[in-house]
N, C-alpha and C positions, 0 to 999 in steps of 0.2 A: 178714805177712797170709800165711797158706797158700795157695799157687795151686795146688796139687797134689792137695787133698783132694777127694775123690768130690763133696760137697756145696759145693763152694766156687764162687760165682757166677764167679769169677774163673779159672776151671782153665785154660780154653784159653790163658790169659797165659803158660801155665809153657811155651809151644811156643815156643821163639825164634823159630822161621821166623815162626808166626802172626803175632806182636809186628811183624817186618818188614814183611810183605804188609799186615797191616791199616794199619800207619803209609802204607807207601808208596800205597796204593791211596786211603785217605782224602784225602792230598795231592793225587793228581792228579783226582781229583772235585772238589774245591775249588778248584784249576787252572781246571779245563773249566768250572765254572761260573760263576768270573770272566772268562775267556774269552768265554764266551756271552751274560754281560749287554753286555760290551765291543761286540763283534760287532753285536749288536742296538741298541747307540747309536750307534755309529759310521753303520751303514748308516743309521738314521734321521734321523741329524745332515746325513749328506751327502747323502738323495735328499730327506725330506720325504715321502716316501710308503710309508704301512702296509703295502703292497705286497709290500715288500723285507724284511719282516719274516717274512711267511708264507713267502716264497722261501726266507729262512735255514731256516725248520723242515722245507721240503722238501729241501733239501741235504743237512741232518742226516738225515732219515729213507731217503734212496734207498741208502745204503751199507749201513744196515741190512737192508733186505729185498734185496740185491744178493752182498753178502760175507757175510754173520752165517754161513749155512751150509758156505760153503767153508772160514771161518776153523774152523769145528769141524774139519773133517776135517786139517786142519794141527794143530790141538791135540792128535789122535789119533794123527796119522803121524810129528809130529815131536817134537824136545826142545819142553816147552812154556815152558821158561825161554827159550829163543833166541827162538820166536815173538812172547814177550810183548815180550822185549827191541827185537827189530825192529820192533814195533809201537810202543815208547814211544819208538824212536830217530824214527820217521817223524812222531810229533806233534810232537816236540821241533821238528824243523827247519820244520814246516808254521807253529808258532806264532812261531817267530823271523821267517819267511816275511812273516807278517801285519803284524808290528809294522815291518819294514821297510816295507812296503806301506802302511801307516797313517800313518808319518811323512812318508813322499815323496808321500802323496796319490796311491799308485798307481790303477791300473784296479779299478775295483768287479767286473769279470767276473774278474778274475785273483784278486781276494780270493774271490768266490765260490767256484771252482778250488781254492786253497788249502783252504778251508773243507771242500768235498767230500773233500779227500784226509785231511785231518784226521780227520775223521768215518770215514774208510775205515782208516785206522792204529786208531781207537779200537776199531772192528769188529774188526780182526786178532787185538787184544789179548785180547777181553774172554771168548772160551770157553777160553782157555787160564788164564787169571787163575781161571774158576768150576772148571776142570777140577784145578787145583793145590792147592785148599783141602783135600778130603777125603783128599788123598795125604801132606800133612803135619800132618793133625789127627788124632789116635785117634778110632775112631769113636765111644767112648763120650763124648769131649767134642765132638764134632762140632756137635749142637743147639746147644749153649753159644757157638760159634764162630760161628754163622748170629746168633746174637741179639746178637752182639757186631759182628758184619759191619752188619747194618740199622740199628744204632745209630748205627756212625760214617758208614754212608751218608746217613742223615737227619741228622745233625751236619752233613755237607758239604755237604747242601742249603741249610742255614739260613746256615752260615758262607760258602760260596762268593759267592753274592750278594751279601752282606754286605762281603765282602772287595773284590768289584769294584767295589762304589757308591763305596769308599773309594779305590780305586785309579785309578778313570777321573775323579774331580774333579781329580786330579792331573794324569794322563796317559792318554790311552786305549793307546796304544801299550805303557804299563808293565804293561798287565793280558795282552795276549799275552808278554810275557817273565816275567811271575810262571807263567805257566801251561806255559813250558817249563821252568824252574826246578824245577817241581814234576816234572814228568817224569824230569829229568835225576837227583832224588833217588831216585826210585822206583828207576831204573835201578841206582844204586848202592848200594840196599839189595838188589834183586834177584840182582846179581851176588854179593854175600856169603852170601846164604842157603844152607843144605844141605837140597834138595832130594831126596828118594829118588827111583830110578828109575822111571817110570811104563810100562805095557804101552802096546806101539805096533802099530798095525794094519799090514799090510803096504802099501807105497806104489804107486801107479800106477792104482789103479781107483777114481779120485776120485767120481765121479759114483754110482756104484754103493754105496760107502759114505757116501756124505751119505745116498743113499735109505735106506741100512741103519738109520741114526740115525732116519730119519723113521717107518719102521716098528716099530724099538723102540718110541718112544713109546706108537704107534697101539694096538698089542696090550698095554699095560700099562696096565690101567684104572686104577688107581691114580694112575700118574704123568700121564697122557692127564687125566683128570679134573680133578687140582689145576691142571694148568695152562689147560684150557680152561675152568673156572671164574673165573679170575682174568681172563681176555681177556676173556668175555664181560661180568662185572662192570664192568670197568673201560672196557670199549667203550662199556655203555650208561649207565654211573654215574657219569661222569666230569664235574664241575662245574667243575672248574678253568679249563677254557677261555671259560667264559661270565662270569668275574669281573670282568673290565671293564665289562660292561653291568649287573650287578647293583651293582656299586660306584657308578657314574655315576648308574643312573635307577632302581632298584628300592631299596634301602637309604634308608629314610626318616628317620631318626636317627643320623646321623655322629656318632661321639662329640666333644665338645669343639668341634663346629665343624670337622670334619677336612675337608679338600679329597677329592674324589673319588680322587685320586692316593694319598693316606695312608690311606683306606679301603681302596682296593685292595692295597696293600702289607701291611696286617693280615691280609686275607682270605686272602692268599696265604700269608703264614705260619701262617696256623690249622693247615692238614694237617701239615706239617713239624713243629711243635711237637707236636700229637698222636701223630705217629710218634716222636718222641723218647723223648717219657716212656714209652709202653706199651714201646718197646725197651728202656728202663733197668729197667720193671718185670720184662719176660720174662728180662731177664739176670740177675737176681737170684732167679726162681724156678727150683725143680726141675724136671726135662725135663716136658712135658708129656703127659697123660693124656687120653684120649679126643680125641685129636689131629682126626680126620676129623670129630666131631660139631662140635668148636671151629671146625674151618674155616669149616663151612656155617654156623654161628650169628653169626661175626664177619663174613663177607660179606653174610649178610641184615642184619645192625646198619649196615653201610656204606651197603646201599641203603635203608633206613630215614631215617637220618641224612640222605641226600640228598633224598629226597622233603620232609622237615621244611624243610630250605634252602631249597626251590624255593619254598614256599609263604611263608617268611619275608620279613617287611619291617624288623625289629628289627635292626641290628648285632652285638649280641650275641648273639641266639638263633642269628644267621647265622654267626657266628664260631663258638660252641660246636658246631653242626653241621659244620661244615667239620674242626676239632680232631677232633672224633668219625670223620670219616671217616678222616682220617690214623692214628689210634688202633686204631681196628679193623682197617684193610688191613695194618698191621705184624704184627699176629698170622697174616694169611695169607700174609705174606710169607716168614716164618719157617717154616710148617708147611710151603708150598709148596718151597722151595728145600732144605729137608732132605729131604723125601721124595723130590725130583728126584735128588738126590746120592747119597744112602746105597741107593738103590734101583736105580742104574745101575751096572754093572761098570766098573771104571776103564778098560779100553779104548775103552770107548763114552761117557766123559763129555764129552768135548770134544764131540762131536756131539749129544749130548743138550741140554746147555746151549745152543748155540747154535739148535736147535730151540724151547726153551724162551725165548731171547732173541727170536727172530722172532715168537713168540707175544705176548709182553707188550709187547715194543717196540711192535708194529703195534698193539695195542690202543692205547696211549696217542695215536698219529699218529692213528688212526681216529676214536676216540673222539671226538677234538678237530673231525676233519670232520662225524661225525654229528651233535655235539651244533650246529654251524654250520647246517649245514643244516636242522634239525628249528627252530632257533631262528627263522631266516630265514623258514620258512613257517608257525610256528605260535605263534612267540613264545618268548623265553626261558623263561619260568615254566615253560610247558608242555614245554619241552624238557627242562629238569632233573627234574621231577617224574616225566615218562613213563621217563625213563633211570633212576631209581630204582626204580620201579614194575617196570621190567622185570627189574634186576637181583634184586629178590626173587621173579619168575617164573622164573628161569634157577637161582636156588638150589633152588625147589621142584621143578624140572624135573630139576637133578641130581643132587639126593638121591634119585630115582628110578632115574634113568639109570645112577650109577655106586653102588651099595650097597657096596662092597668099601672105595670112599674114605670113605665115612660110617664104616663099622664100625673103621676104622685106629685103634688105641689109643695106643700110645707110639711116638714117632718112633726 
């Protein structure tokens, strides 16, 4: 197989460091997903209160809002490999501590504190990981690398909960240990990688340099348009948080008499299956043309599929619509990540990646909050349908507000 050919869909894998980085990051995502499943299961088993599941989400969200931007500064001011190593070492120790507290039935309050620390260390490492990728992968291969990175991420989103489900049937603490092992493997891979020296910013002016990253995004119409389009599309169009309601109360024809829990599992898997399929298709396609128009069309298709899902009472129609949301969302992820990374100078990539992470991460959390509030006031169908319509309106508005983004051709 010719990995280095200009037309090879596998050309990014010719870079040894990319292979190691992708493998390590995928393992960490699988381990983190397994741990997330385990902590939710343990908290519910020990408390019998769904409130604790919401508190887990809040505990994971707060470090994202507090520490992502400072972590972007660290990624630009210090050696990115070392920043990632510190983050991975921290998550290893917190996962081991969670296992100990689980075995000894330790304080739930302390387990939440450990979960907060674990999320904080992940936030520390994330901007550095994003900023390293354009350094180790040549520019002409970068779009291909992003395609394979999104493929691996979506696969881990499927494999992680599945692995966690298998592990916790045997032992809940083992899921925490499994997560710790994946971060140790990533550290070993990272220590052996050859990473070119990156440009670094002067140290000491932390907040002014963080603000510089925010101003950079604000002044670049293409980057700001791509990030904010994804922000509002996910904020308004996210139906996944209301799936338990649809699985139990709205879907009228569960397949083969499946229980609501089984229906929920199938529905939750649908977007990930769509994302994986699209990621594999994109990885085998030549570089995208008319990327700006494609981005707007795919976000609009995401909104339209959300509207149809909201009205659906059929299991299979609902599953197909959720599949399509993941299918089209994956295209927007590839385009956005490629635009943001390649149009950002190396010395700014950590901070700009952090701004991007805050935008996208907050849209997921706030989108769930928005969906729940609207569903409480007007019902789940209205919440999902109005969110999909809102996404379509955002696409129409953004196509006029950001004409440079609409006109982007090759990435």
